[in-house]
PATI-417367 format. One record per residue: residue in one letter; y, z, x of N, C-alpha, C, CB in turn. Coordinates in pm, whole numbers, padded with zeros to 5 digits. Each point is the difference from the previous one (the first is absolute). Last residue first. Glycine has a CB too. Layout:
<pts>
+------+--------+--------+--------+--------+--------+--------+--------+--------+--------+--------+--------+--------+
: resn :    n_v :    n_w :    n_u :   ca_v :   ca_w :   ca_u :    c_v :    c_w :    c_u :   cb_v :   cb_w :   cb_u :
+------+--------+--------+--------+--------+--------+--------+--------+--------+--------+--------+--------+--------+
:    a :      Y :      Z :      X :      Y :      Z :      X :      Y :      Z :      X :      Y :      Z :      X :
...
+------+--------+--------+--------+--------+--------+--------+--------+--------+--------+--------+--------+--------+
</pts>
This chain:
<pts>
+------+--------+--------+--------+--------+--------+--------+--------+--------+--------+--------+--------+--------+
: resn :    n_v :    n_w :    n_u :   ca_v :   ca_w :   ca_u :    c_v :    c_w :    c_u :   cb_v :   cb_w :   cb_u :
+------+--------+--------+--------+--------+--------+--------+--------+--------+--------+--------+--------+--------+
:    c :  03255 :  05310 : -00933 : -00026 : -00144 :  00018 : -00144 : -00025 :  00040 :  00237 : -00033 :  00066 :
:    f : -00027 :  00476 : -00138 :  00015 : -00081 : -00120 : -00034 : -00148 :  00015 :  00173 :  00159 : -00062 :
:    a : -00200 :  00195 :  00413 : -00039 :  00067 : -00124 : -00003 : -00094 : -00120 :  00096 :  00208 :  00092 :
:    a :  00044 : -00353 :  00346 : -00141 :  00038 :  00004 : -00046 :  00061 : -00132 :  00021 :  00037 :  00246 :
:    k :  00436 : -00144 : -00196 : -00080 : -00123 : -00001 : -00148 :  00034 : -00001 :  00182 : -00121 :  00122 :
:    f :  00119 :  00474 : -00073 :  00009 : -00056 : -00135 : -00089 : -00123 : -00012 :  00235 :  00087 : -00023 :
:    q : -00193 :  00100 :  00447 : -00073 :  00092 : -00086 : -00004 : -00054 : -00145 :  00068 :  00195 :  00149 :
:    n :  00194 : -00429 :  00165 : -00143 : -00020 :  00026 : -00086 :  00091 : -00087 :  00056 : -00067 :  00233 :
:    h :  00411 :  00123 : -00252 : -00036 : -00132 : -00052 : -00150 : -00024 :  00015 :  00230 : -00087 :  00057 :
:    r : -00050 :  00471 :  00138 : -00006 :  00011 : -00146 : -00041 : -00131 : -00064 :  00177 :  00176 :  00009 :
:    q : -00108 : -00180 :  00454 : -00117 :  00082 : -00032 : -00015 :  00015 : -00151 :  00026 :  00123 :  00217 :
:    f :  00354 : -00340 : -00054 : -00118 : -00084 :  00014 : -00128 :  00078 : -00032 :  00120 : -00135 :  00175 :
:    a :  00286 :  00373 : -00175 :  00001 : -00099 : -00109 : -00123 : -00088 :  00007 :  00251 :  00001 :  00000 :
:    q : -00180 :  00310 :  00348 : -00037 :  00067 : -00124 : -00006 : -00099 : -00117 :  00107 :  00210 :  00085 :
:    k :  00046 : -00370 :  00327 : -00142 :  00034 :  00010 : -00048 :  00067 : -00129 :  00022 :  00025 :  00251 :
:    t :  00436 : -00111 : -00210 : -00075 : -00124 : -00015 : -00150 :  00026 :  00002 :  00188 : -00126 :  00109 :
:    l :  00100 :  00487 : -00023 :  00009 : -00042 : -00141 : -00081 : -00127 : -00025 :  00226 :  00105 : -00016 :
:    t : -00194 :  00047 :  00461 : -00073 :  00095 : -00081 : -00002 : -00042 : -00145 :  00062 :  00181 :  00158 :
:    q :  00200 : -00432 :  00141 : -00143 : -00019 :  00028 : -00084 :  00093 : -00087 :  00054 : -00066 :  00236 :
:    f :  00411 :  00114 : -00252 : -00042 : -00122 : -00067 : -00150 : -00022 :  00020 :  00229 : -00098 :  00032 :
:    e : -00029 :  00451 :  00198 : -00007 :  00031 : -00143 : -00048 : -00122 : -00078 :  00186 :  00167 :  00025 :
:    p : -00105 : -00215 :  00441 : -00120 :  00079 : -00029 : -00016 :  00031 : -00149 :  00020 :  00100 :  00227 :
:    e :  00222 : -00531 :  00005 :  00036 :  00121 : -00074 : -00125 :  00080 : -00035 :  00204 : -00117 : -00093 :
:    r : -00206 : -00317 :  00304 :  00037 :  00104 :  00096 :  00034 :  00132 : -00068 :  00082 : -00178 :  00152 :
:    r : -00183 : -00231 : -00391 : -00119 :  00064 :  00057 :  00033 :  00113 :  00096 : -00117 : -00215 : -00024 :
:    d :  00393 : -00111 : -00262 :  00009 :  00145 : -00005 : -00116 :  00073 :  00066 :  00127 : -00030 : -00207 :
:    d : -00082 : -00457 :  00175 :  00134 :  00046 :  00035 :  00007 :  00151 :  00014 :  00093 : -00196 : -00118 :
:    a : -00490 : -00011 : -00031 :  00021 : -00029 :  00142 :  00136 :  00050 :  00046 : -00149 : -00201 : -00020 :
:    m :  00042 :  00228 : -00437 : -00076 :  00097 :  00078 :  00021 : -00022 :  00149 : -00171 :  00013 : -00183 :
:    m :  00359 : -00321 : -00114 :  00067 :  00129 : -00013 : -00070 :  00105 :  00085 :  00074 : -00061 : -00231 :
:    r : -00272 : -00364 :  00205 :  00125 : -00005 :  00075 :  00072 :  00133 : -00004 :  00019 : -00242 : -00050 :
:    h : -00405 :  00196 : -00209 : -00034 :  00001 :  00143 :  00126 : -00003 :  00086 : -00217 : -00117 : -00050 :
:    a :  00268 :  00074 : -00417 : -00042 :  00136 :  00036 : -00032 :  00009 :  00149 : -00089 :  00033 : -00232 :
:    a :  00188 : -00457 :  00054 :  00120 :  00084 :  00003 : -00035 :  00142 :  00042 :  00103 : -00141 : -00180 :
:    d : -00457 : -00160 :  00115 :  00079 : -00037 :  00117 :  00124 :  00087 :  00014 : -00084 : -00235 : -00021 :
:    r : -00180 :  00294 : -00366 : -00070 :  00047 :  00119 :  00079 : -00033 :  00126 : -00219 : -00030 : -00118 :
:    v :  00368 : -00133 : -00296 :  00027 :  00142 :  00013 : -00066 :  00055 :  00127 :  00015 :  00021 : -00250 :
:    s :  00116 : -00533 :  00252 : -00090 :  00087 : -00074 :  00038 :  00145 :  00024 : -00185 : -00170 :  00018 :
:    q :  00563 : -00202 : -00004 : -00118 :  00037 :  00076 : -00088 :  00092 : -00084 :  00128 : -00024 :  00215 :
:    r :  00297 : -00147 : -00359 : -00072 : -00117 :  00046 : -00129 :  00035 :  00073 :  00217 : -00119 :  00016 :
:    l :  00113 :  00433 : -00174 : -00073 : -00055 : -00114 : -00083 : -00121 :  00039 :  00180 :  00083 : -00149 :
:    f :  00116 :  00142 :  00453 : -00124 :  00074 : -00020 : -00079 : -00051 : -00119 :  00110 :  00198 :  00101 :
:    d :  00321 : -00381 :  00016 : -00109 : -00041 :  00089 : -00130 :  00073 : -00030 :  00168 : -00048 :  00174 :
:    a :  00207 : -00056 : -00548 : -00026 :  00101 :  00101 : -00121 : -00042 :  00083 :  00097 :  00182 : -00148 :
:    p :  00245 : -00529 : -00098 : -00125 :  00074 : -00019 : -00019 :  00099 :  00114 : -00101 : -00196 : -00123 :
:    k :  00590 :  00049 : -00053 : -00101 : -00038 :  00098 : -00129 :  00077 : -00029 :  00178 : -00050 :  00173 :
:    e :  00223 :  00126 : -00420 : -00060 : -00128 : -00038 : -00108 : -00046 :  00096 :  00215 : -00059 : -00105 :
:    a :  00054 :  00453 :  00173 : -00088 :  00022 : -00116 : -00071 : -00129 : -00042 :  00151 :  00185 : -00076 :
:    s :  00179 : -00187 :  00419 : -00123 :  00064 :  00047 : -00098 :  00022 : -00114 :  00129 :  00111 :  00183 :
:    a :  00297 : -00287 : -00284 : -00077 : -00096 :  00079 : -00131 :  00061 :  00047 :  00212 : -00110 :  00075 :
:    l :  00093 :  00388 : -00301 : -00056 : -00099 : -00092 : -00087 : -00101 :  00075 :  00199 :  00028 : -00151 :
:    l :  00038 :  00291 :  00403 : -00107 :  00063 : -00076 : -00067 : -00100 : -00094 :  00120 :  00219 :  00014 :
:    s :  00256 : -00368 :  00225 : -00108 :  00029 :  00092 : -00119 :  00061 : -00074 :  00166 :  00033 :  00184 :
:    e :  00233 : -00107 : -00423 : -00068 : -00127 :  00030 : -00120 :  00023 :  00093 :  00218 : -00122 : -00029 :
:    s :  00055 :  00495 : -00064 : -00070 : -00044 : -00121 : -00077 : -00129 :  00026 :  00177 :  00108 : -00141 :
:    e :  00100 :  00054 :  00483 : -00115 :  00089 : -00018 : -00082 : -00043 : -00121 :  00129 :  00190 :  00104 :
:    a :  00272 : -00423 : -00023 : -00098 : -00027 :  00106 : -00125 :  00086 : -00017 :  00187 : -00062 :  00154 :
:    r :  00178 :  00139 : -00446 : -00060 : -00132 : -00026 : -00109 : -00029 :  00102 :  00217 : -00081 : -00097 :
:    l :  00038 :  00466 :  00158 : -00086 :  00016 : -00117 : -00072 : -00131 : -00029 :  00154 :  00177 : -00093 :
:    k :  00167 : -00189 :  00427 : -00115 :  00080 :  00045 : -00099 :  00022 : -00114 :  00146 :  00114 :  00170 :
:    t :  00266 : -00338 : -00255 : -00092 : -00083 :  00077 : -00123 :  00077 :  00049 :  00195 : -00136 :  00070 :
:    d :  00150 :  00167 : -00489 : -00057 :  00096 :  00096 : -00110 : -00072 :  00079 :  00052 :  00200 : -00153 :
:    g :  00194 : -00395 : -00224 :  00059 : -00016 :  00133 : -00050 :  00098 :  00105 :  00196 : -00085 : -00116 :
:    a : -00369 :  00098 : -00341 :  00147 : -00001 : -00003 :  00064 : -00003 :  00139 : -00014 :  00124 : -00213 :
:    c : -00453 : -00097 :  00006 :  00036 :  00052 :  00132 :  00151 :  00000 :  00019 : -00218 : -00084 :  00091 :
:    n :  00027 : -00086 : -00493 : -00034 :  00141 :  00011 :  00027 :  00060 :  00138 : -00170 : -00041 : -00171 :
:    q :  00255 : -00430 :  00067 :  00070 :  00084 : -00098 : -00025 :  00148 :  00026 : -00019 : -00184 : -00168 :
:    d : -00210 : -00132 :  00435 :  00145 : -00014 :  00020 :  00076 :  00097 : -00089 : -00031 : -00243 :  00060 :
:    l : -00431 :  00206 : -00124 :  00034 :  00081 :  00117 :  00149 : -00009 :  00031 : -00231 : -00036 :  00089 :
:    y :  00075 : -00233 : -00437 : -00020 :  00140 : -00037 :  00040 :  00091 :  00116 : -00188 : -00066 : -00158 :
:    a :  00179 : -00395 :  00233 :  00117 :  00037 : -00080 : -00008 :  00147 : -00042 :  00019 : -00237 : -00083 :
:    s : -00390 :  00064 :  00308 :  00115 :  00002 :  00090 :  00127 :  00043 : -00075 : -00106 : -00181 :  00140 :
:    r : -00300 :  00115 : -00384 :  00002 :  00122 :  00081 :  00122 :  00010 :  00090 : -00246 : -00003 : -00005 :
:    a :  00092 : -00364 : -00298 :  00103 :  00092 : -00051 :  00016 :  00124 :  00088 : -00050 : -00082 : -00230 :
:    d : -00284 : -00273 :  00295 :  00133 : -00060 :  00017 :  00113 :  00091 : -00050 : -00108 : -00224 : -00022 :
:    p : -00363 :  00356 : -00022 :  00045 : -00009 :  00140 :  00141 : -00057 :  00019 : -00239 : -00028 :  00058 :
:    p :  00122 :  00295 : -00508 : -00046 : -00127 :  00058 :  00054 : -00013 :  00143 : -00008 : -00109 : -00232 :
:    l : -00055 :  00607 :  00071 :  00083 : -00117 : -00033 : -00064 : -00127 :  00053 :  00206 :  00142 :  00004 :
:    e : -00376 :  00297 :  00081 : -00021 : -00029 : -00142 :  00077 : -00125 : -00044 : -00035 :  00244 : -00041 :
:    p :  00070 : -00047 :  00484 : -00119 : -00083 : -00018 : -00030 : -00035 : -00147 : -00089 :  00105 :  00207 :
:    a :  00469 :  00187 : -00100 :  00015 : -00139 :  00046 : -00126 : -00084 : -00019 :  00164 :  00083 :  00165 :
:    e : -00145 :  00402 : -00259 :  00056 : -00089 : -00101 :  00004 : -00146 :  00043 :  00134 :  00191 : -00079 :
:    y : -00290 :  00171 :  00367 : -00087 : -00014 : -00116 :  00053 : -00099 : -00104 : -00073 :  00232 :  00039 :
:    f :  00321 : -00138 :  00361 : -00134 : -00041 :  00042 : -00091 : -00024 : -00120 :  00030 :  00129 :  00212 :
:    l :  00404 :  00053 : -00276 :  00005 : -00143 :  00034 : -00138 : -00053 :  00034 :  00235 :  00029 :  00082 :
:    r : -00200 :  00431 : -00155 :  00026 : -00073 : -00125 :  00003 : -00150 :  00026 :  00131 :  00196 : -00088 :
:    e : -00167 :  00087 :  00462 : -00123 :  00000 : -00078 :  00017 : -00079 : -00130 : -00061 :  00223 :  00099 :
:    v :  00438 : -00151 :  00171 : -00092 : -00094 :  00065 : -00128 : -00012 : -00082 :  00096 :  00057 :  00227 :
:    q :  00203 :  00267 : -00372 :  00060 : -00133 : -00019 : -00092 : -00108 :  00061 :  00233 :  00102 :  00005 :
:    r : -00341 :  00346 :  00064 : -00025 : -00034 : -00140 :  00053 : -00140 : -00030 :  00013 :  00243 : -00064 :
:    w :  00077 : -00064 :  00486 : -00140 : -00041 : -00012 : -00037 : -00034 : -00143 : -00054 :  00142 :  00196 :
:    r :  00486 :  00027 : -00116 : -00014 : -00131 :  00065 : -00144 : -00051 : -00014 :  00183 :  00059 :  00163 :
:    s : -00082 :  00375 : -00309 :  00055 : -00100 : -00092 : -00012 : -00141 :  00057 :  00159 :  00173 : -00089 :
:    p : -00299 :  00198 :  00357 : -00088 : -00024 : -00115 :  00054 : -00106 : -00096 : -00076 :  00236 :  00020 :
:    s :  00211 : -00269 :  00496 :  00024 :  00094 : -00108 : -00091 : -00031 : -00118 :  00240 :  00028 :  00074 :
:    s : -00183 : -00229 :  00388 : -00126 :  00037 : -00063 :  00021 :  00104 : -00111 : -00117 : -00049 :  00215 :
:    s :  00404 : -00386 :  00037 : -00003 :  00141 : -00033 : -00129 :  00034 : -00071 :  00250 :  00004 : -00015 :
:    m : -00214 : -00411 :  00363 :  00022 :  00029 : -00140 : -00012 :  00150 : -00021 : -00088 : -00227 : -00068 :
+------+--------+--------+--------+--------+--------+--------+--------+--------+--------+--------+--------+--------+
</pts>
């Protein structure tokens, strides 16, 4: 699919407007607004389907997600420094106010 700004505006409009319709009217809406453009239709349907699925990260605790993210990036020295600083600030705040 072309990545021109006008094309993305079209996809974005379909993405935001289609869910506002009753589920049984969405197909006709996409038929009319995609006007036979199969790539536009496929991209719109793909985005709409992904938006309806719950995000995996919402199913886990914030702590679990943070540990996974840290494990993925532990090799990055900058990440280690920033993470260490964040935990130090958190602990300082906790000691002062809790």
